[in-house]
C-alpha positions, 0 to 999 in steps of 0.5 A: 499500499503507498504512502499517504500523501499530506500537505500541512498548511501553517508547516513552519509554525509552532504545532504545525513544525512539530507536525510536519517533522512527525510526518516526515519521520512517519514509515506511513506518511509521506509531506509532500507539501508545506505551505508558509507565505515567511518561507514560500520557496525554501524547502521546509527540511531548512527552515526546520532543520531537519536535514533530508526533508525536501519538502517544498514551501509554497505560498498559498494553498492553490499553489500546495494543491497543484501537487497531488496530495491525499490528506490537507491538513489545515494549521493557520488560522480562522480568517484563512481555515475555511477558504482552504478547507474548501479549495482542499476538498475541491481538489479531491483531498481528505481535510483535518482541521486542527485550526480553532475559530470556524463558526458553526455555520463554516463547518456546515458549508464545510460538511455540505461541501465534503458530502457533495465531492465524497471527501473527509473532513476531521475537525479536532479542537485539540488533538491531546489524548487528555483534551479528547478524555476531558470531553469523553468523561464530561459527555458521562458527567452531564448525563448525570450532573443538570448544571454545568460551565466552561472555562477555558484559558489561552494566552493573552494573544490568543484573538479566537474566543472561546478555545476550539476546545472549548467550542468542541466540548460545549458542541458535544455537551451539546448532544446530550442536553443543555445544561441547566440554569436556575437563574435564567440570564434574562433575570440575572441582576447586574452585567449579563455578561458576567455569566459568561456567553451562552453557547450551544446550551452551555456557559462559556468563560474565556480567560486570556492572561500570560502564562497559559497555554491551552487548558479548559475545564468543565465543572459540574454540580450539584449539591453539596458536590461538585466535579471539577474537569481539567486538560492542561497543556505544556509549552511544546506542540508534543502532545499535538502529534500523536492525535493529529497522525491518527486523523491523518491515517484515518480521515479518508475512511469518512464522508463529511464533516465529523468533529473530534478526535474520538471518532476515529479511536476506540473506547 
């Protein structure tokens, strides 16, 4: 069986560079293209200090998609993500989305196009296995505990709110039920913003401060007891590589949009 041919958009970024190295070292994957406006025209190995990696870097997705590939990995910024994903689907590639900040309407459009061209899209808010497990545990908890809120933490210069991790968690919990509010938001005394934002049936609060990377709490409360589920990331991108490789290897089995790494994991 031939290797899976992969393009990484955002190949020289914080997460993309670690993933690019992981793909290069994987025996069943072939990194055939990278996308980076800053380093366009250079071999990716020169930028990442990886001898033997002669993968070309292109400045745009349209240029990179002229290369024959099987899977396109979107790891750039919210403003570029949807156009890149749609272009990759129309070029015949399956897509793995690691970029956060896409809206529900954008995901619906991506799903429609993916089904039209019979390709798979796996959108993962966080590739870290501990984040995946938090989501699974939270889904179980939501079946038994009706009160919960989500707190999303990230570094001070992260522009998109909430994080993809928190958005995906809210989406997953909405499939179980909506969280219960004993005091409806329109009856709150004081600024309603202090209660966070209501997203898909969950109250979500975003904290942006120096010293944080990406973390999320799912807090469940019952009379005289509470359950706090937390995922915390460190300073490196290494925790995300294994999950992303798993997504790349399995996305071709799908048609349409699926959300969450657990779609390709066994529990």
